[in-house]
C-alpha positions in Angstrom: 114.2 135.4 266.9 115.4 138.1 269.3 114.3 136.2 272.4 115.9 133.0 271.2 119.4 134.5 270.9 119.5 136.4 274.1 117.6 139.6 274.7 118.7 140.0 278.3 117.4 136.7 279.7 113.9 136.8 278.2 115.1 134.2 275.6 115.3 131.4 278.2 111.8 132.3 279.5 110.5 132.3 275.9 112.2 129.0 275.1 110.9 127.3 278.2 107.3 128.6 277.5 107.5 127.3 273.9 108.7 123.9 275.1 105.9 123.7 277.7 103.3 124.5 275.0 102.2 127.6 277.1 101.1 129.5 274.1 99.4 132.3 276.0 102.6 133.0 277.8 104.6 132.8 274.5 102.2 135.4 273.0 102.5 137.7 276.0 106.4 137.5 275.8 106.3 138.2 272.1 104.1 141.2 272.5 106.4 142.6 275.2 109.4 142.2 273.0 107.6 143.9 270.0 106.4 146.8 272.2 109.9 147.2 273.9 111.7 147.2 270.5 109.2 149.7 269.1 109.5 152.1 272.0 113.3 151.9 272.0 113.3 152.6 268.2 111.0 155.6 268.6 113.2 157.0 271.4 116.3 156.5 269.3 114.7 158.2 266.4 113.7 161.2 268.6 117.2 161.5 270.0 118.8 161.2 266.6 116.5 164.0 265.2 117.4 166.4 268.0 121.1 165.8 267.6 121.1 166.2 263.8 
């Protein structure tokens, strides 16, 4: 969902890969999105804990 609505340009790449039936590439993009969101969330949690 994140990639389809924007996500800094990765959405177009994801959409093109899905339309091309390049499922290996779609899987790689989805994994990158999940890892990036997880790392950003962990960083945000660490910063929030230090400030509060």
